[in-house]
C-alpha positions, -999 to 999 in steps of 0.1 A, spaced: 0 0 0 30 23 6 44 18 -29 36 43 -56 50 23 -85 59 -13 -91 91 -9 -111 97 -47 -114 66 -50 -136 83 -31 -164 110 -58 -166 84 -85 -166 67 -68 -195 100 -65 -213 107 -102 -210 72 -112 -221 71 -89 -251 106 -98 -264 99 -135 -258 67 -133 -279 84 -114 -308 114 -138 -308 90 -168 -309 70 -153 -338 100 -146 -359 124 -175 -358 128 -184 -321 127 -220 -310 94 -238 -305 105 -248 -270 105 -211 -261 67 -211 -264 68 -173 -264 32 -172 -274 21 -180 -239 38 -148 -227 5 -132 -235 -8 -147 -203 18 -127 -183 3 -95 -198 -32 -107 -189 -23 -114 -153 -6 -80 -151 -36 -62 -165 -60 -78 -140 -37 -70 -111 -29 -34 -120 -64 -23 -130 -80 -38 -99 -53 -24 -76 -58 11 -91 -96 9 -86 -93 -5 -51 -69 24 -41 -92 50 -57 -122 35 -38 -102 35 -5 -92 71 -11 -125 86 -23 -152 61 -14 -160 52 -49 -145 46 -84 -151 73 -110 -160 50 -139 -162 78 -165 -126 89 -156 -115 52 -157 -128 47 -193 -113 80 -205 -79 70 -192 -82 37 -210 -91 55 -242 -62 79 -241 -37 51 -232 -47 24 -256 -65 37 -286 -42 63 -302 -12 40 -308 -35 12 -318 -53 32 -345 -20 47 -358 -5 13 -363 -38 -1 -378 -40 29 -402 -4 24 -413 -10 -13 -420 -41 -6 -439 -24 21 -460 8 0 -466 -12 -31 -477 -34 -10 -499 -3 6 -516 12 -29 -521 -21 -42 -535 -25 -69 -508 -52 -52 -486 -77 -79 -495 -55 -109 -502 -38 -104 -468 -72 -108 -452 -67 -74 -435 -97 -60 -454 -122 -86 -443 -110 -84 -407 -111 -45 -405 -147 -44 -390 -135 -67 -362 -104 -45 -355 -125 -13 -355 -149 -29 -330 -123 -47 -309 -134 -82 -317 -98 -89 -327 -98 -125 -313 -121 -135 -342 -101 -119 -370 -79 -148 -379 -44 -146 -395 -34 -113 -412 -8 -86 -408 -25 -74 -375 -33 -109 -362 -12 -106 -331 -36 -79 -318 -62 -106 -310 -55 -101 -273 -66 -65 -274 -101 -77 -280 -99 -98 -248 -85 -69 -228 -109 -43 -241 -139 -63 -230 -123 -68 -196 -118 -31 -192 -154 -25 -203 -171 -51 -181 -150 -56 -150 -155 -21 -134 -192 -25 -139 -193 -59 -123 -170 -52 -93 -172 -15 -86 -202 1 -102 -225 -8 -73 -205 8 -45 -181 -7 -20 -185 -44 -18 -171 -67 9 -140 -86 -1 -158 -119 3 -185 -109 -22 -160 -96 -47 -140 -128 -45 -172 -148 -49 -181 -128 -81 -146 -133 -94 -147 -170 -87 -180 -174 -105 -166 -156 -135 -135 -179 -135 -158 -210 -134 -180 -196 -161 -149 -190 -184 -136 -225 -179 -170 -240 -185 -175 -219 -217 -141 -227 -231 -148 -261 -246 -178 -247 -265 -157 -221 -283 -133 -241 -304 -132 -231 -340 -109 -219 -368 -107 -183 -354 -119 -185 -318 -102 -215 -302 -111 -214 -265 -110 -176 -262 -128 -176 -227 -99 -193 -211 -78 -161 -214 -102 -143 -190 -91 -168 -163 -56 -153 -165 -69 -118 -161 -92 -127 -133 -64 -144 -114 -46 -111 -114 -78 -95 -101 -79 -120 -72 -43 -113 -63 -49 -76 -62 -79 -80 -39 -60 -103 -15 -29 -80 -14 -51 -49 -8 -68 -63 23 -46 -63 54 -60 -96 67 -57 -116 34 -24 -100 27 -10 -122 54 -17 -152 31 4 -136 3 32 -121 25 54 -152 25 57 -149 -13 73 -115 -9 103 -129 11 134 -125 -10 145 -161 -9 110 -173 -17 108 -148 -46 140 -161 -61 127 -197 -58 95 -188 -75 113 -170 -103 135 -201 -109 104 -224 -107 86 -203 -134 116 -203 -157 120 -241 -153 82 -246 -159 83 -224 -190 112 -244 -205 90 -275 -203 58 -260 -217 63 -274 -252 67 -311 -241 40 -307 -215 16 -292 -241 24 -320 -266 18 -347 -239 -16 -331 -230 -27 -325 -266 -62 -337 -270 -65 -351 -235 -103 -353 -229 -106 -338 -264 -91 -305 -253 -61 -290 -272 -28 -290 -253 -25 -252 -253 -57 -248 -234 -43 -271 -206 -12 -249 -205 -32 -217 -201 -52 -233 -173 -22 -237 -150 7 -215 -163 -11 -182 -153 -13 -196 -117 25 -198 -116 27 -162 -130 2 -150 -104 23 -166 -76 54 -149 -89 39 -114 -90 44 -107 -52 81 -112 -56 82 -89 -87 63 -62 -68 80 -64 -34 115 -50 -29 140 -78 -33 164 -94 -57 138 -103 -83 123 -68 -84 159 -53 -85 169 -73 -115 137 -65 -134 140 -28 -125 173 -21 -142 172 6 -168 174 -15 -200 145 -36 -187 125 -6 -178 132 10 -212 119 -19 -231 90 -25 -207 77 11 -211 76 6 -248 63 -30 -248 28 -20 -259 41 -3 -291 67 -31 -295 40 -57 -296 19 -37 -321 46 -30 -346 63 -64 -347 48 -73 -381 58 -39 -395 94 -44 -384 95 -79 -398 83 -70 -433 113 -50 -446 137 -76 -431 119 -104 -450 121 -84 -482 157 -73 -479 171 -105 -464 148 -134 -475 173 -161 -464 175 -146 -428 160 -169 -402 164 -183 -367 179 -162 -340 194 -136 -364 160 -128 -378 143 -129 -344 168 -105 -328 168 -82 -359 130 -79 -357 132 -71 -320 158 -44 -326 139 -27 -354 106 -31 -336 121 -14 -306 133 15 -327 98 19 -341 82 15 -307 104 42 -292 93 66 -319 56 58 -312 62 60 -275 76 96 -277 53 109 -305 20 92 -297 18 73 -264 32 98 -240 16 129 -256 -18 113 -257 -15 101 -221 -7 137 -212 -37 150 -231 -58 125 -212 -45 139 -179 -53 174 -190 -88 164 -199 -94 147 -165 -76 173 -144 -105 198 -141 -128 170 -130 -107 162 -100 -111 183 -68 -82 204 -56 -68 191 -23 -49 209 4 -14 199 13 -27 184 45 -54 163 28 -30 152 1 -5 141 27 -31 120 45 -40 100 14 -26 66 7 0 66 -21 -13 57 -55 0 33 -80 8 51 -112 -14 43 -141 2 15 -162 12 24 -197 -10 -5 -208 9 -33 -223 -12 -58 -241 -3 -89 -256 12 -111 -281 6 -146 -293 7 -166 -325 
């Protein structure tokens, strides 16, 4: 509660984003970088719920209109800039329709990305999942006033069960098991509620111990290195694809790791170093522009593959992401703050000093998968 910002989360974002891009463009199958998207989902659930819980504790309620405006200014500008660039580039090259971007455009404009299939913006499927979470979760958990922790946990538990039950009924060519991704987000929400409450925080506190944190980090790394063979072994068990089984338990490991990433200690220290923070801050744009970065490399160096291609795509995508971060992301975030500022009451120094510290709004990082 005393922490204003969770610096270690930037490093975790950086690792997840780079892992996904490497996996998409020549990295080894064993890396299973696509499942790094579950890291982003858990982080989103945790951060958004923590922000709303702290606002509720500070003011007695959550200002939903301000919440939605912040999401708009943080997510939409870069998203639509990249989408417009891809539409223009594919139109100029004469592949707007043949690339399937044209037929998917209505889905991208309405944030049903998870149903869009394979095309130059296909990796954005996860934004459809996230946007629906941002839209619905505040209404379910915070719109009706302050709810007891037990009731909020009960609601979240029912949503998790509902997502798991619905998953087997959503297999298809463009929507294979999409409800399971909400389990990852909701696990982050559960962690936020448990860590925010002093009584239930005691259940989580052992995971913040430095030695336990290092052990959890090592355990997650080892688990991740075995995801490919585990997924292959579980493939079609009970008629369920192996990747669904992976997403049913891997997010639990990520959720248990988060306290060590948040709390001061060796894990947070490693993840907070400047290079990690630099990439983590730009990870949203990095994720969005990966196909744009890959296109010229494929054209100029058609024989390039494996790690050389993967690292080249990461480097060029990071350059493009840095440009977008400075010219679009940060300016539009600042515009959003100016729009919201007049709506917030002016506090005296005494009142401001008495408030609990706020977690800074995340520069929302969404997700990557094949």
